[in-house]
C-alpha positions in Angstrom: 0.0 0.0 0.0 1.4 3.4 -1.0 1.8 6.0 1.7 2.0 9.8 1.9 4.3 11.1 4.6 5.4 14.5 5.8 8.9 14.7 7.2 11.1 17.5 8.5 14.9 17.2 7.9 17.8 19.2 9.3 21.5 19.3 8.6 23.9 22.2 8.1 24.8 20.9 4.6 21.3 20.3 3.3 20.6 22.4 0.2 20.5 26.2 0.9 20.4 25.7 4.7 23.4 28.1 5.2 21.5 30.8 3.3 18.4 29.9 5.3 20.3 30.3 8.6 21.8 33.7 7.7 18.8 35.5 6.3 15.7 36.3 8.4 12.2 36.1 7.0 13.3 34.1 3.9 11.1 31.4 2.5 12.2 28.9 -0.1 10.4 26.1 -1.8 11.3 23.6 -4.6 9.4 24.0 -7.8 7.9 20.6 -8.6 9.1 19.2 -11.9 7.4 16.6 -14.1 10.5 14.6 -14.7 13.3 14.0 -12.3 16.8 12.8 -13.2 17.9 10.6 -10.3 21.4 12.0 -10.4 20.5 15.6 -10.9 22.0 18.3 -8.6 20.2 21.2 -10.4 16.8 22.2 -9.1 14.4 25.2 -9.6 13.6 27.1 -6.5 11.1 29.9 -5.7 12.7 32.2 -3.1 10.9 35.0 -1.3 13.1 37.7 0.2 13.0 41.4 0.3 16.6 42.1 -0.9 17.8 40.5 -4.1 21.4 41.8 -3.7 21.7 40.4 -0.2 20.2 37.1 -1.2 22.6 36.7 -4.0 25.5 37.6 -1.8 24.5 34.7 0.5 24.1 32.4 -2.5 27.6 33.3 -3.6 28.9 32.3 -0.1 26.7 29.3 0.4 28.8 26.1 0.4 25.9 24.1 -0.9 25.6 26.3 -4.0 27.9 25.5 -7.0 26.2 28.0 -9.3 22.8 29.7 -9.8 20.8 31.3 -12.6 18.0 33.8 -12.1 15.0 33.1 -14.2 12.7 35.8 -12.9 12.4 38.4 -10.1 9.1 40.0 -9.3 7.7 41.6 -6.1 10.6 40.4 -3.8 10.2 36.8 -5.2 12.8 35.1 -7.4 12.9 31.9 -9.4 16.3 30.4 -9.6 17.9 27.3 -11.1 20.5 26.3 -8.5 23.2 23.7 -8.9 24.5 22.1 -5.7 28.0 21.3 -4.7 29.1 17.7 -4.4 29.2 18.1 -0.6 25.5 19.0 -0.5 23.3 16.5 1.3 20.2 15.7 -0.8 17.4 13.2 -0.2 16.0 13.5 -3.7 18.3 10.7 -5.0 17.3 8.1 -2.4 13.6 9.1 -2.8 13.9 8.5 -6.6 15.8 5.2 -5.9 12.8 3.9 -3.9 10.3 5.0 -6.7 9.0 7.8 -4.5 8.1 11.4 -5.4 8.7 14.7 -3.6 5.2 16.2 -3.7 6.0 19.4 -1.9 9.3 20.8 -0.4 9.6 24.1 1.6 11.9 25.5 4.2 10.8 25.5 7.9 13.0 26.5 10.8 16.5 25.5 10.0 15.6 22.7 7.6 13.1 21.4 5.1 9.5 20.3 5.4 9.0 17.6 2.8 5.8 15.8 1.7 6.6 12.4 0.0 4.5 9.9 -1.9 6.1 6.5 -1.4 5.2 3.0 -2.6 5.3 1.5 0.9 6.7 1.7 4.4 9.9 -0.1 3.3 10.7 2.9 1.1 10.3 5.2 4.1 12.6 2.9 6.1 15.2 3.2 3.4 15.0 7.0 3.5 15.2 6.9 7.3 18.4 4.7 7.1 19.9 7.0 4.5 19.3 10.0 6.8 20.9 8.2 9.8 23.9 7.2 7.7 24.4 10.8 6.7 23.7 12.4 10.1 20.6 14.1 8.8 18.0 14.7 11.5 14.7 13.3 10.2 11.4 13.7 12.1 8.3 11.9 10.7 5.4 14.4 11.3 2.5 12.6 9.5 2.1 9.3 7.7 -1.1 8.0 5.9 -1.9 4.9 3.9 -3.4 5.9 0.5 -5.9 3.1 0.2 -8.3 1.5 2.6 -8.9 -1.8 0.8 -7.7 -4.9 2.6 -4.7 -5.4 4.9 -3.9 -3.7 8.1 -4.5 0.0 8.3 -1.9 2.3 9.9 -4.6 4.9 10.7 -2.1 7.6 9.9 0.3 6.5 12.7 4.0 5.9 12.7 5.1 2.7 14.5 6.4 4.8 17.4 3.1 6.7 17.8 1.2 3.4 17.7 3.3 1.9 20.4 2.9 5.0 22.6 -0.9 5.1 22.2 -1.3 1.4 22.9 1.0 1.5 25.9 -0.9 4.5 27.3 -4.2 2.8 26.7 -3.3 -0.5 28.2 -1.9 1.1 31.3 -5.0 3.2 31.9 -3.6 6.6 30.9 -6.9 7.5 29.1 -9.0 6.3 32.0 -11.2 8.6 34.1 -9.6 9.0 36.5 -6.2 8.1 35.1 -4.5 4.9 36.5 -1.1 6.0 35.5 0.8 9.3 35.1 2.5 10.6 31.9 5.9 10.1 33.5 5.1 6.4 34.3 3.9 5.8 30.8 7.0 7.4 29.4 9.1 5.1 31.7 7.4 2.0 30.2 9.0 2.7 26.8 12.1 4.6 27.9 11.1 8.1 26.9 11.2 11.4 28.6 7.8 12.8 29.6 8.3 15.6 27.1 9.0 13.2 24.3 6.1 10.9 25.3 3.7 13.9 25.4 4.7 15.0 21.9 4.4 11.4 20.6 0.9 11.0 22.1 -0.2 14.4 20.8 1.0 13.7 17.2 -0.4 10.2 17.3 -3.8 11.4 18.4 -3.8 14.2 15.7 -2.9 11.7 13.0 -5.5 9.2 14.2 -8.2 11.9 14.2 -7.1 13.1 10.7 -7.1 9.5 9.3 -10.5 8.4 10.8 -12.7 11.4 11.4 -11.6 14.5 9.5 -12.0 14.7 5.7 -8.5 15.5 4.5 -6.9 16.3 1.2 -3.9 14.2 0.2 
């Protein structure tokens, strides 16, 4: 069963992250292309920033940028073709290798928020392993199965979120009154209370989105 997942990735040598870290109020997204060369290091970007000269100074200094070409600049928004240096860390290659698609890619915080369409969970595991091998921080924010015919449904949950919810349920965390505290539930699976709280919150959000709310994939 194919899946749609939203992930957030961070590393100081991800594409354009040095520029992102040095310019406030900049917004960058990858312009989706119909065809993707698996080995390509040249991508079109839409960049919103108030000062074109300052932006291009940063692109000149950015160690992830080999070269760039301005296609259009209108109302503080530029479209650039950017070629990345060999040292730039990209996930596009591994996504293509597993027959996946980058549906939407935009900057968030000091990294990239990416929505992926993947053939199965094994493809996501491959991307996860690639990120670990390259010291890329990867946080799975949402994951949905794209069909509801046959088989086991993930109900929009990652394996970690499913474990957290089941553990909390089985130990009475959702009881009224509660039979166990958040700290005690967290201890059951070796997490901090903060991490457990976030995992439960994201899990419940994904569960609601997958089973109650009409959503657009």
